[in-house]
N, C-alpha and C positions, 0 to 999 in steps of 0.2 A: 505414541512414541514417549515414553516416560524417561526422565532422567534418572540414572544411578545415583544411590545417595552417596554424597561425598564422605560420609563418616567410614565407608568402605576404606577408603585410601587411606585415612588416618589409621584405622587398624591394622592395615596391612603394612604401614610405614613404622608404626610403633612396635609392632611385633620383630619388624627386621633389625629395628635399631636395637632392642633389646636383647635379640639372639646374638646380634653382633657383639654386643658388650659381655653377654655372658660367655660367648666363645673366646673372646680376648681374655677374660677373668680365668676360664678353664685352662687356656693354653698356659698362663703364667702358673697356674697350680700344678699343671702337668711338668712344668720344668721343676717346680720345687719339690714334687713327690716323685722325681725320676729315680730316686735311689731305694724306695719303697714299691715293691713290685704290686702289691695289692692296692695301694692307692694309685699309682701309675696305670693299673689296668681299670679302675673305676672311672678315673679322670679321662682316659682315652674313650672309653663307651660314652661318657656323657658328651664329650669333644663330637663324637659321631653324631649323636643325637641332636645336639644343638646345631651343629654344620647343617644337617638335613633340614632342620626347622628353619634356620636361616635361607638357606637355597630354595626351599618352598614359598617362602614368604616373598623373596625378590622375585621370583618367576610369577607368581600371584599377582605381585603388584604390576608387573610390566606387561603380563597379559591382560589385567583389568585397565590400564591405561590404553593399549592397543585396542582393544573392544570399546571402549568409550569414545576414542576419537573416531572410529570407524561409525559407533552409531551417531556421533555428532555429525560427521558429514553426511550420513544418511538423510538426518532430519533437515539439515540446512539444503541439501539436495531437493527433498520433498518440500521444503518451504519455497523455494525458488520455483519449482514447477506449478506449484498452487498460485502464487503472487503472479506470475506469468501469465496464467489461464485467466486469471479474475481480471487483471489490470488491462489484458488486451480485450476483454468484454468491456469494461468501463470506458476504456479508450475509443472503441468503435461507437458505443451509444452517445459519449459526450461530444464526438467528432460530428455525427449527424445532426445532433441539435445546434452545437456551436456554430458549425458551418452554416447551416440553414439560416441561423440568427444573423450572422454576420454578412449572407448574402442580400439580405434586407439592406443592411447598413451600406454595402456596396453600391446598390441602385441609388440610395437615397444621397450618396455621396455628390452625384452629378446634379442634383435638384436642390439642395439646400447646403447653407454654409456650417456643415458640421465636419468633424475630422474621422480619420479612419483609426479605429481603435486596436487594429492588429498592428502589434510592433514585434518585431522579431518572432513572429509565431506564436505570441501571447497576447490575449486581449488585456486592454488597460481599461479597468472598471472606471477611472476618473474621467475617461473621455467618453465611455458609453453614459454616465451620469449626465454629463454637460450636453451629449447628442441627444439625449432624452429630453431634456428640458426645453432644448432649441425645437425640436420636432413637436412637441406637445403645444407650443406656442403656435406654430404654423398649422396645426393640424386641422383645424375648422374651416380654413382657407384651402386646403389642398383639394386637387381633383379626385375623382374616384380612383383613378390608378395610382396615385401617389397615396392616398389614404390606406389603401390596403398592405403596401410596405410599412407605413409609418405605424399603423395598428400593430403589426407583427413587431416591429422593433420596440414599441412601448409596453409589449406583451398584454396587450388588452384585447387582440382577437381571438374568437373561440379556437381556430385552429392551432395558434401557437401556444395556447394554455393547455390544450388538449395533448400537444406534443410534450410540452413541459412536464405536465403532471405524470405522463406514461414514464418520463424518465425519473422522475421522483419515485413513482411506485418501484421503479426496478431498483433504486439507489437504496431504498428502504428494506427491500428484501435482502439487498446484498449486506446491508449492516447486521442484519440477524444471522445471515449465513456466514459472515466473517468472525462474527462473536463465537459463533457455535464451533467454528473450526478452530478457534484457540483452544476452546475448552477441550475439545475432542483429541485435539494433537498434545494438550498440555504444554503448548510451546507459543511464543508470541508469533504467530504470523503475520498479524496485522497488529499496528500499535493503537494505544488508546487514541492518539492524535488523528490516525486515520478513520478508526470508528466514529470519532466524533465530527469529523467532516462529512460523513453520510447521514447525519441525522438532520434531515431536511423536510419541508413541510410542502404540501401541495399548493397551487397557485388558485384562490378562489377570488381574488379583487376582481371587480368587473370593471371599474375606471382608473384612469391613470393617478398615481400619486408619486410626490418626489422620492419616494423610496422603491420605486420599482426595480431600480438598478442593482439593488440588493439580491434580487434573485438570480442575476447574472454572476454577481460577485460569489455568491455561495458556490456556483458551479467553477468559477475560475479558482478558488480556495481549495475544491476538490481535485482538480487538475494539478494543481501546483503540490499540494499534500501528497499525490500518489504520482507524481511526475510523469503524468499520463503524456502521451505523443496523441497531440491533436492535428488532424488532417484537414484544414479549412477548404481544401479544393476538392475532398472527396465526392461530396454530393451535390456542388455547385449548381450544376444543369439541372440535375434532378429535382432540387429544392425550387429552382426559378420556374420548371415547367409546371410544378404543382401549383404555385402562386398564379401564375398565369391561367392555368386551365380552370382553378377554382374562383377567380375573379374576372375571368375573361379580358385579360388585359392584352394588348397590342404588343407583340414581341417585336417588332420594328422599332419601337421607341426606347428599346433597351441596348444599351452598348457597355460591355464589359471592358 
């Protein structure tokens, strides 16, 4: 969908103005030459031609404006359809990971002096950073049951890193796709800020460091940039069961 050149509007507009000016001048001449039948006839003929040209220019300009407005509406409608489709996909993937991540926090809230980072359905990265530092200090003394959740929260377990990297792989693919969509449509479907928020790298660090919170911060930034709707209850029990089965944790000790 390519935009029509704006110069066409100016050509039609200038042609209309010139034709109207010429028409006014010819009408004045017609009044002056009304006593001379030959000049009167010539002036009348020219007025007819100029009037026809003026009428054609104005009609063409109106049609051009209508067509361009219709084309613009089609582009905007197509843009909205594409964005809705892609944003729904991103929302689903981010919901699955962030809900799973917060489920670990929900379990650990009952065990340690950490705070709930979910405020008004948004994750607070500052709280996550503080929680990570606290949990890192108690990690070595934690029992096997609690360690499994702490490792997930600190992003150092193999399972959480695998899930994180799968999301990153999808995001990187989407960045290329979104850039290609902008080029193919010759229209900005996705802004530069949105594309930049998709520029993420996989998680390869094997041990905790004080910058681990930035991994979640990047996801939060992506959510905010695209205004994604995250459902933190979408896979609560599914993620919990996966944790329990993989680590053989006793379900009776968990109270939500």
